[in-house]
C-alpha positions as a printed NumPy array, in Angstrom:
array([[-33.017, -40.09 ,  16.278],
       [-29.857, -40.146,  14.571],
       [-27.072, -37.754,  15.146],
       [-27.168, -34.625,  12.401],
       [-23.38 , -35.778,  11.909],
       [-23.773, -39.189,  11.192],
       [-26.653, -38.588,   9.11 ],
       [-24.254, -36.882,   6.828],
       [-22.283, -39.597,   5.975],
       [-18.892, -40.028,   7.256],
       [-17.159, -38.102,   4.555],
       [-19.3  , -34.455,   4.947],
       [-18.953, -35.39 ,   8.597],
       [-15.507, -34.488,   8.433],
       [-15.912, -32.121,   6.191],
       [-18.364, -30.226,   8.901],
       [-16.196, -31.198,  11.717],
       [-13.254, -29.262,  10.002],
       [-15.306, -26.09 ,   9.379],
       [-16.605, -25.771,  13.144],
       [-12.886, -26.003,  13.95 ],
       [-12.372, -23.327,  12.051],
       [-14.79 , -21.066,  13.722],
       [-13.056, -21.829,  16.708],
       [ -9.588, -20.861,  15.872],
       [-10.612, -18.015,  14.069],
       [ -9.698, -18.373,  10.426],
       [ -9.699, -21.069,   7.58 ],
       [ -6.829, -23.807,   7.763],
       [ -5.581, -23.572,   4.044],
       [ -3.675, -26.735,   4.398],
       [ -6.793, -28.516,   5.462],
       [ -8.349, -26.772,   2.443],
       [ -5.87 , -27.631,   0.521],
       [ -6.063, -31.206,   1.793],
       [ -9.651, -31.191,   1.242],
       [ -9.368, -30.218,  -2.481],
       [ -6.619, -32.915,  -3.307],
       [ -8.788, -35.884,  -2.264],
       [-11.661, -34.54 ,  -4.062],
       [ -9.148, -34.547,  -7.122],
       [ -8.209, -37.982,  -6.02 ],
       [-11.821, -39.31 ,  -6.112],
       [-12.221, -37.145,  -9.42 ],
       [ -9.122, -39.154, -11.26 ],
       [-10.466, -42.698,  -9.728],
       [-14.137, -41.59 , -11.287],
       [-12.194, -40.273, -14.914],
       [-12.981, -42.398, -17.437],
       [ -9.517, -42.406, -18.647],
       [ -7.159, -44.675, -16.616],
       [ -3.972, -42.583, -17.174],
       [ -3.293, -42.939, -13.368],
       [ -3.001, -44.858,  -9.804],
       [ -3.83 , -42.471,  -7.244],
       [ -2.876, -45.262,  -4.926],
       [  1.164, -44.673,  -5.429],
       [  0.976, -41.46 ,  -7.533],
       [  1.964, -43.772, -10.752],
       [  1.535, -42.87 , -14.547],
       [  0.342, -45.957, -16.412],
       [  1.289, -47.467, -19.507],
       [ -1.571, -46.827, -20.876],
       [ -0.969, -43.134, -20.911],
       [  2.135, -43.806, -23.068],
       [  0.301, -45.976, -25.384],
       [ -1.649, -42.776, -25.76 ],
       [  1.083, -40.604, -26.597],
       [  2.644, -43.443, -28.666],
       [ -0.376, -43.268, -31.165],
       [ -0.295, -39.245, -31.482],
       [  3.62 , -39.61 , -32.325],
       [  3.084, -42.343, -35.111],
       [  0.765, -39.896, -36.886],
       [  2.767, -36.431, -36.099],
       [  6.177, -37.978, -36.445],
       [  6.418, -37.51 , -40.109],
       [  5.484, -34.099, -39.917],
       [  8.556, -33.343, -37.53 ],
       [ 10.437, -33.717, -40.119],
       [  8.535, -32.009, -42.845],
       [  7.836, -28.796, -40.159],
       [ 11.864, -28.536, -39.225],
       [ 12.087, -24.551, -39.197],
       [  8.644, -24.186, -40.681],
       [  7.969, -21.433, -37.617],
       [ 10.459, -19.408, -39.103],
       [ 10.08 , -19.846, -42.614],
       [  9.385, -16.655, -44.808],
       [  8.185, -19.022, -47.55 ],
       [  5.57 , -20.667, -45.251],
       [  3.969, -16.606, -44.83 ],
       [  4.045, -16.127, -48.523],
       [  2.071, -19.288, -49.322],
       [ -0.636, -18.564, -46.717],
       [ -0.835, -15.657, -47.774],
       [ -0.984, -15.934, -51.411],
       [ -3.609, -19.005, -50.456],
       [ -6.069, -16.427, -49.752],
       [ -5.494, -14.001, -52.948],
       [ -8.202, -13.843, -55.911],
       [ -7.085, -13.936, -59.306],
       [ -6.981, -10.441, -59.618],
       [ -4.505,  -9.887, -56.513],
       [ -2.136, -12.739, -57.993],
       [ -1.917, -10.842, -61.621],
       [ -1.386,  -7.804, -59.929],
       [  1.324,  -9.548, -57.589],
       [  2.989, -10.907, -60.531],
       [  3.303,  -7.123, -62.396],
       [  4.802,  -6.369, -59.331],
       [  7.892,  -8.879, -59.401],
       [ 11.345,  -8.109, -60.309],
       [ 11.191, -10.094, -63.426],
       [  8.259,  -8.266, -64.722],
       [  9.034,  -4.665, -63.507],
       [ 12.027,  -5.44 , -65.653],
       [ 10.612,  -6.87 , -68.735],
       [  8.229,  -4.311, -68.89 ],
       [ 11.071,  -1.217, -68.479],
       [ 12.184,  -2.292, -71.56 ],
       [  9.648,  -0.276, -73.658],
       [  8.245,   1.954, -70.89 ],
       [  9.575,   4.833, -69.655],
       [ 11.073,   4.807, -65.792],
       [  8.372,   8.022, -65.277],
       [  5.315,   6.187, -66.574],
       [  6.406,   2.759, -65.199],
       [  6.585,   4.275, -61.678],
       [  3.348,   5.298, -62.114],
       [  1.665,   2.369, -63.413],
       [  3.531,   0.513, -60.477],
       [  2.414,   2.797, -58.116],
       [ -1.307,   2.333, -58.991],
       [ -1.01 ,  -1.189, -59.043],
       [  0.733,  -1.329, -55.797],
       [ -2.262,   0.626, -54.238],
       [ -4.949,  -1.634, -56.03 ],
       [ -3.056,  -4.787, -54.897],
       [ -2.95 ,  -3.414, -50.817],
       [ -6.343,  -2.098, -50.89 ],
       [ -7.105,  -5.837, -51.524],
       [ -6.329,  -7.303, -48.523],
       [ -9.314,  -6.029, -46.833],
       [-10.049,  -6.811, -43.057],
       [-11.983,  -9.804, -43.625],
       [ -8.886, -11.181, -45.962],
       [ -6.264,  -9.935, -43.596],
       [ -7.797, -11.605, -40.699],
       [ -8.41 , -14.563, -42.435],
       [ -4.051, -14.608, -43.144],
       [ -3.364, -13.998, -39.742],
       [ -5.871, -16.631, -38.047],
       [ -4.135, -19.715, -40.515],
       [ -0.925, -18.338, -40.019],
       [ -1.489, -18.57 , -36.518],
       [ -3.256, -21.91 , -36.714],
       [ -0.261, -23.594, -38.508],
       [  1.901, -22.084, -36.026],
       [ -0.151, -23.83 , -33.163],
       [ -0.084, -26.783, -34.902],
       [  3.99 , -26.809, -35.445],
       [  3.996, -26.461, -32.198],
       [  2.087, -29.872, -31.493],
       [  4.148, -31.383, -33.583],
       [  7.279, -30.566, -32.235],
       [  6.645, -31.344, -28.97 ],
       [  9.379, -34.228, -27.695],
       [  6.965, -36.99 , -27.903],
       [  9.968, -39.116, -27.943],
       [ 11.779, -38.099, -24.62 ],
       [  8.388, -38.685, -23.063],
       [  7.901, -41.962, -24.074],
       [ 11.701, -43.01 , -23.638],
       [ 10.743, -42.564, -19.774],
       [  8.128, -45.517, -20.148],
       [ 10.396, -47.759, -21.873],
       [ 14.109, -47.323, -22.291],
       [ 14.632, -49.204, -25.218],
       [ 12.209, -47.409, -27.761],
       [ 13.805, -45.593, -30.646],
       [ 13.127, -42.129, -32.063],
       [ 10.672, -42.806, -35.308],
       [ 10.752, -46.88 , -35.163],
       [  7.446, -47.854, -35.428],
       [  8.567, -51.828, -36.146],
       [  9.586, -51.725, -32.386],
       [  6.638, -53.035, -29.976],
       [  7.309, -50.514, -26.863],
       [  6.922, -52.304, -23.514],
       [  5.386, -49.391, -21.447],
       [  6.139, -49.578, -17.642],
       [  4.474, -47.604, -15.148],
       [  6.566, -44.693, -13.583],
       [  6.163, -42.251, -10.674],
       [  4.271, -38.954, -11.544],
       [  7.247, -36.38 , -10.953],
       [  8.959, -37.178, -13.509],
       [  6.612, -36.729, -16.255],
       [  4.697, -33.624, -14.175],
       [  6.529, -31.475, -16.074],
       [  6.267, -32.953, -19.508],
       [  2.21 , -32.884, -19.025],
       [  2.642, -29.406, -18.428],
       [  4.518, -28.555, -21.757],
       [  2.007, -30.562, -23.621],
       [ -1.383, -28.56 , -22.297],
       [  0.839, -25.486, -23.115],
       [  0.848, -26.607, -26.784],
       [ -2.146, -28.688, -26.86 ],
       [ -4.976, -26.021, -25.311],
       [ -3.428, -23.637, -28.005],
       [ -5.101, -25.185, -30.306],
       [ -8.598, -23.979, -31.986],
       [-10.344, -27.12 , -32.085],
       [-13.553, -25.565, -33.785],
       [-12.076, -23.926, -36.568],
       [-11.81 , -24.977, -39.807],
       [ -8.592, -26.693, -40.732],
       [ -8.504, -27.692, -44.516],
       [ -6.774, -24.373, -45.28 ],
       [ -3.778, -24.813, -42.851],
       [ -3.578, -28.213, -44.691],
       [ -3.624, -27.438, -48.118],
       [ -0.989, -24.482, -47.385],
       [  0.944, -27.337, -45.906],
       [  0.75 , -29.291, -48.867],
       [  1.938, -26.141, -50.787],
       [  4.744, -25.872, -49.168],
       [  6.251, -29.133, -48.839],
       [  4.72 , -30.807, -51.688],
       [  3.516, -33.423, -49.608],
       [  0.394, -34.246, -47.011],
       [  2.111, -33.592, -43.778],
       [ -0.731, -35.289, -41.969],
       [ -3.325, -36.686, -43.565],
       [ -6.683, -34.899, -42.908],
       [ -8.979, -37.63 , -41.835],
       [ -6.246, -38.575, -39.24 ],
       [ -5.91 , -35.272, -38.132],
       [ -9.667, -35.354, -37.67 ],
       [ -9.792, -38.015, -35.057],
       [ -6.635, -36.747, -33.29 ],
       [ -8.903, -33.496, -32.742],
       [-11.824, -35.733, -31.941],
       [ -9.408, -37.424, -28.708],
       [ -7.794, -33.595, -28.09 ],
       [-11.764, -32.405, -27.566],
       [-12.838, -35.434, -25.38 ],
       [ -9.369, -35.02 , -23.143],
       [-10.049, -31.517, -23.024],
       [-13.292, -31.839, -21.565],
       [-12.404, -34.625, -19.434],
       [ -9.932, -32.465, -17.453],
       [ -7.669, -35.3  , -16.749],
       [ -4.34 , -34.075, -17.401],
       [ -4.971, -30.858, -15.182],
       [ -6.208, -33.307, -12.433],
       [ -3.381, -35.266, -12.446],
       [ -0.563, -32.357, -12.543],
       [ -2.85 , -31.441,  -9.755],
       [ -2.211, -34.421,  -7.729],
       [  0.729, -35.107,  -8.409],
       [  2.273, -31.242,  -7.852],
       [ -0.07 , -31.401,  -4.904],
       [ -1.291, -28.263,  -6.171],
       [ -4.776, -28.47 ,  -6.527],
       [ -4.924, -24.35 ,  -7.863],
       [ -2.806, -25.361, -10.733],
       [ -4.188, -24.386, -14.097],
       [ -2.51 , -24.737, -17.809],
       [ -0.956, -21.535, -19.564],
       [ -1.573, -22.352, -23.37 ],
       [  1.125, -20.508, -25.385],
       [ -1.429, -19.501, -27.876],
       [  0.979, -17.485, -31.084],
       [ -0.524, -14.061, -32.495],
       [  1.503, -13.14 , -35.165],
       [  0.514, -10.753, -37.553],
       [  2.686, -11.498, -41.025],
       [  0.155,  -9.399, -43.721],
       [  1.576,  -5.913, -42.622],
       [  5.492,  -6.69 , -43.057],
       [  4.596,  -8.532, -46.26 ],
       [  2.651,  -5.529, -47.793],
       [  5.967,  -3.535, -46.489],
       [  8.199,  -5.329, -47.833],
       [  6.378,  -5.463, -51.108],
       [  6.467,  -1.881, -51.04 ],
       [ 10.278,  -1.845, -50.657],
       [ 11.241,  -4.184, -53.298],
       [  8.971,  -1.962, -55.63 ],
       [ 10.876,   1.423, -54.656],
       [ 14.49 ,  -0.142, -54.525],
       [ 13.424,  -1.85 , -58.135],
       [ 12.517,   1.645, -59.558],
       [ 15.438,   3.378, -57.903],
       [ 17.736,   0.112, -59.811],
       [ 16.145,   0.95 , -63.121],
       [ 16.713,   5.097, -62.613],
       [ 20.587,   4.257, -61.683],
       [ 21.045,   1.709, -64.291],
       [ 19.626,   3.666, -67.111],
       [ 21.602,   6.675, -65.641],
       [ 24.743,   4.591, -65.49 ],
       [ 24.007,   3.403, -69.151],
       [ 23.557,   6.86 , -70.37 ],
       [ 26.649,   8.128, -68.699],
       [ 28.833,   5.043, -70.222],
       [ 27.05 ,   6.303, -73.889],
       [ 28.343,   9.746, -73.461],
       [ 31.508,   8.862, -72.199],
       [ 31.986,   6.56 , -75.002],
       [ 30.835,   9.27 , -77.517],
       [ 33.585,  11.761, -76.059],
       [ 36.411,  10.082, -75.007],
       [ 35.861,   6.309, -76.853],
       [ 35.548,   4.407, -73.565],
       [ 33.185,   5.219, -70.028],
       [ 36.88 ,   3.862, -68.094],
       [ 38.388,   7.004, -67.526],
       [ 41.388,   7.803, -65.244],
       [ 42.921,  11.465, -64.63 ],
       [ 43.048,  11.901, -61.095],
       [ 45.536,  11.27 , -59.298],
       [ 44.809,  11.821, -55.31 ],
       [ 41.188,  12.445, -55.505],
       [ 40.65 ,   8.939, -56.484],
       [ 38.584,   5.802, -55.068],
       [ 41.492,   4.155, -53.596],
       [ 42.288,   7.345, -51.136],
       [ 38.507,   7.049, -50.127],
       [ 39.592,   3.408, -48.01 ],
       [ 40.737,   5.019, -44.798],
       [ 37.912,   7.113, -44.868],
       [ 35.121,   4.708, -45.663],
       [ 36.728,   2.359, -43.021],
       [ 35.457,   5.072, -40.21 ],
       [ 31.969,   5.839, -42.353],
       [ 33.331,   9.4  , -43.354],
       [ 32.105,   8.83 , -46.944],
       [ 35.233,  10.733, -48.263],
       [ 36.029,  11.884, -51.725],
       [ 32.128,  12.011, -53.5  ],
       [ 32.635,  13.427, -56.874],
       [ 35.245,  11.344, -58.486],
       [ 33.711,  10.272, -61.479],
       [ 32.404,  13.326, -62.388],
       [ 35.657,  15.528, -61.743],
       [ 37.917,  12.842, -63.829],
       [ 35.892,  13.082, -66.335],
       [ 35.842,  16.819, -66.276],
       [ 39.883,  16.883, -66.183],
       [ 40.418,  14.635, -69.148],
       [ 38.193,  16.528, -71.312],
       [ 40.097,  19.71 , -70.352],
       [ 43.195,  18.194, -71.098],
       [ 41.805,  15.974, -74.059],
       [ 39.954,  18.388, -75.813],
       [ 39.725,  21.549, -74.595],
       [ 43.733,  22.367, -74.565],
       [ 43.992,  21.419, -78.027],
       [ 40.518,  21.34 , -80.635],
       [ 38.503,  23.929, -78.393],
       [ 41.173,  25.684, -77.665],
       [ 42.83 ,  26.145, -81.162],
       [ 39.372,  27.003, -83.029],
       [ 38.712,  29.703, -80.087],
       [ 42.065,  31.219, -80.555],
       [ 41.549,  31.617, -84.176],
       [ 37.842,  33.055, -83.74 ],
       [ 38.474,  35.531, -81.038],
       [ 42.397,  36.184, -82.443],
       [ 41.616,  36.207, -86.229],
       [ 38.222,  37.307, -86.315],
       [ 35.988,  40.894, -86.96 ],
       [ 33.5  ,  40.692, -84.943],
       [ 30.392,  43.066, -85.394],
       [ 29.909,  43.426, -81.966],
       [ 32.093,  42.855, -78.623],
       [ 29.476,  41.889, -76.504],
       [ 29.13 ,  38.314, -78.214],
       [ 33.282,  37.829, -78.534],
       [ 33.343,  39.014, -75.38 ],
       [ 31.605,  35.91 , -74.069],
       [ 32.848,  33.537, -75.623],
       [ 36.455,  35.17 , -74.429],
       [ 35.175,  35.326, -71.008],
       [ 33.962,  32.101, -70.609],
       [ 37.059,  30.03 , -72.366],
       [ 39.692,  31.922, -70.011],
       [ 37.436,  30.852, -67.339],
       [ 38.233,  26.962, -68.089],
       [ 41.538,  27.976, -68.838],
       [ 41.833,  29.034, -65.049],
       [ 39.347,  26.145, -63.733],
       [ 41.895,  23.527, -65.947],
       [ 44.607,  25.142, -64.133],
       [ 43.12 ,  25.286, -60.826],
       [ 41.91 ,  21.4  , -60.577],
       [ 45.418,  20.101, -61.455],
       [ 46.601,  22.391, -58.645],
       [ 43.894,  20.89 , -56.437],
       [ 44.176,  16.917, -57.135],
       [ 48.651,  17.477, -55.98 ],
       [ 46.98 ,  19.442, -53.216],
       [ 45.623,  15.971, -51.815],
       [ 49.015,  14.08 , -51.568],
       [ 50.148,  12.774, -48.674],
       [ 53.111,  15.301, -48.97 ],
       [ 51.321,  18.57 , -49.985],
       [ 49.268,  20.921, -47.725],
       [ 45.514,  19.207, -47.801],
       [ 46.647,  15.982, -48.113],
       [ 49.27 ,  16.411, -45.084],
       [ 46.044,  17.812, -42.737],
       [ 44.048,  14.103, -43.365],
       [ 46.5  ,  12.239, -43.418],
       [ 47.517,  13.493, -39.85 ],
       [ 44.01 ,  14.218, -38.721],
       [ 43.063,  10.402, -39.535],
       [ 45.995,   9.362, -37.643],
       [ 44.789,  10.642, -34.539],
       [ 41.084,  10.065, -34.873],
       [ 41.025,   7.025, -33.043],
       [ 42.344,   8.447, -29.946],
       [ 40.534,  11.963, -30.473],
       [ 36.983,  12.036, -31.655],
       [ 37.305,  15.518, -32.372],
       [ 39.794,  14.6  , -35.358],
       [ 36.769,  12.874, -36.748],
       [ 34.776,  16.275, -37.011],
       [ 37.732,  17.931, -38.601],
       [ 38.222,  15.757, -41.022],
       [ 34.414,  15.773, -41.789],
       [ 35.107,  19.359, -42.18 ],
       [ 37.802,  19.139, -44.581],
       [ 36.145,  16.698, -46.564],
       [ 32.972,  19.017, -46.848],
       [ 35.474,  21.397, -48.166],
       [ 37.056,  19.439, -50.798],
       [ 34.071,  18.07 , -51.933],
       [ 32.359,  21.388, -52.564],
       [ 35.626,  22.452, -54.713],
       [ 35.199,  19.537, -56.586],
       [ 31.367,  20.079, -56.914],
       [ 32.164,  23.924, -57.956],
       [ 34.883,  22.711, -60.399],
       [ 32.355,  20.416, -62.12 ],
       [ 29.54 ,  23.193, -62.272],
       [ 31.791,  26.011, -63.603],
       [ 32.666,  24.013, -65.766],
       [ 29.375,  23.259, -67.333],
       [ 27.959,  26.446, -67.037],
       [ 31.011,  27.983, -69.488],
       [ 30.974,  25.257, -71.669],
       [ 27.36 ,  25.979, -72.437],
       [ 27.891,  29.607, -73.042],
       [ 30.741,  28.438, -75.312],
       [ 28.539,  26.457, -76.94 ],
       [ 25.433,  28.529, -77.512],
       [ 27.727,  31.044, -79.101],
       [ 29.477,  28.572, -81.416],
       [ 26.363,  27.492, -82.279],
       [ 25.059,  31.234, -83.55 ],
       [ 28.807,  31.84 , -84.983],
       [ 28.461,  28.552, -87.25 ],
       [ 24.873,  29.771, -87.789],
       [ 26.373,  33.218, -89.05 ],
       [ 28.788,  31.411, -90.858],
       [ 25.862,  29.379, -93.258],
       [ 24.253,  32.591, -93.884],
       [ 24.41 ,  35.916, -95.86 ],
       [ 25.507,  38.541, -95.839],
       [ 27.048,  37.721, -92.274],
       [ 26.258,  39.699, -88.866],
       [ 28.43 ,  38.238, -86.478],
       [ 31.91 ,  37.942, -87.831],
       [ 32.651,  39.961, -90.913],
       [ 36.138,  38.286, -91.838],
       [ 35.183,  34.576, -92.273],
       [ 37.598,  34.317, -96.091],
       [ 40.254,  35.621, -93.429],
       [ 39.572,  32.684, -90.918],
       [ 38.964,  29.896, -93.549],
       [ 42.427,  30.795, -94.73 ],
       [ 44.161,  30.726, -91.279],
       [ 42.695,  27.087, -90.975],
       [ 43.933,  24.002, -91.882],
       [ 40.238,  22.221, -92.497],
       [ 36.957,  23.603, -93.721],
       [ 35.883,  26.48 , -90.251],
       [ 32.059,  25.007, -90.743],
       [ 33.485,  21.395, -90.152],
       [ 35.996,  22.014, -87.057],
       [ 32.966,  24.413, -85.436],
       [ 30.469,  21.574, -85.508],
       [ 33.201,  18.675, -84.341],
       [ 33.959,  21.081, -81.596],
       [ 29.975,  21.945, -80.739],
       [ 29.495,  18.38 , -80.704],
       [ 31.842,  17.229, -78.414],
       [ 30.838,  20.292, -76.041],
       [ 27.34 ,  19.369, -76.522],
       [ 28.067,  15.981, -75.252],
       [ 29.903,  16.956, -72.488],
       [ 27.673,  19.257, -71.481],
       [ 24.817,  16.579, -71.066],
       [ 27.338,  14.45 , -69.208],
       [ 28.506,  16.746, -66.786],
       [ 24.681,  17.376, -66.149],
       [ 24.403,  13.748, -64.248],
       [ 27.284,  14.934, -61.738],
       [ 25.777,  18.403, -60.931],
       [ 22.758,  19.275, -58.748],
       [ 20.137,  21.302, -60.635],
       [ 16.772,  20.656, -62.283],
       [ 17.716,  20.727, -65.994],
       [ 17.35 ,  17.362, -67.318],
       [ 20.176,  15.837, -69.512],
       [ 20.169,  17.504, -72.979],
       [ 18.199,  20.742, -72.361],
       [ 21.387,  22.938, -72.619],
       [ 23.812,  23.866, -75.148]])
């Protein structure tokens, strides 16, 4: 009867003896197990239908390079077309739009900058903002779970394809034929066998991108998107289908893994696919929402500026009014360099100083003096209101000049700011001090604007009542209109009307610069 060892056959007998030996040595001989596994890998390589590798000599053969050369010929045009595609926001946009239906595309168009600006020409900002809010809500709701998943799935498929396209086939092939030129397919290459250790890392890198591909997914949307993106077919779909079949079979055969394990003498090595997992929809929707909100704010600001310019032209003849000497944009430059904000009520305060100098101290002052000094009032209440507001405005006018002068470099407040700013680079406490000074200065500037607007409203209302009193008979507020008319260089009702109108416009202008809920045009 034959021995049991020889009955098993030589290879299995050796394996049996190794296991038996391990029992006597008290544990598994890992090196022996590794050798056994590598021998099995060598046998599997020999039996594999892909004859890419010569076990004896550990050489990678030219047929391996020929496979990669064929892949390279198919994918090389896409390398040019898809440079930086993985960083392209345009590509993301095209992917998202590919999955929109007609209604969503129409909503997207209505939310575009061009559409919003066109609609703003015939719609109030308040109405337009409400419309846009409803349209934005409906647009976002259209991206349900299924649509959102399809978008991200398609984009990640594109990224896996781009990874595969951008693999450095030329670098690998150059190792087999040093005379090969990049993307020159008229040359007939002569691929020579090379030692496996020279391309082990290349195979690992290739498997990272190859095994990230989902062979079973529908690739038609991917190539439709890429055609829209570049305007041409980056790879013919039929060629890609053939490549997928090759890749699928290569994966099934396990040839590349076997080669790496044998070359690296690492029988347990496994490829690590680099699978993209991007979510592009959330960022797109947030960007869309932000763009709409910013555009509405811009439209509000544009209308505000247009209204300010219109009122300034009515009052001063030009929107470009400059009366301040120190509370200016030019003076803001050092503050802005240190992110301190600086003077923030320049425009409103400029208009106020110009109004007080150009109108109040001339036309308004002359009219008020005429009415208060020459007029005989039936009650002191109305005359007192007009007188108090008039004198308050006179005081503000003087205080405003003093305020602006105090900000000169050689004046008290300006000197404090200048010295503190000079020390700010060395002493951070000085920055806090500058902020405190600026807050006090800006609060005072705003107070000038607010108090002037309030007092002008009182003056305007009183002038309106006085004009109405002049136009009716009998008079109830001023009883000696004849005396006033005789003292006036031109018709008194014309003078009151002109002054009231300029006050009305100026109060509207000032309401753009004060913090209050009242809308321009509601006062005076």
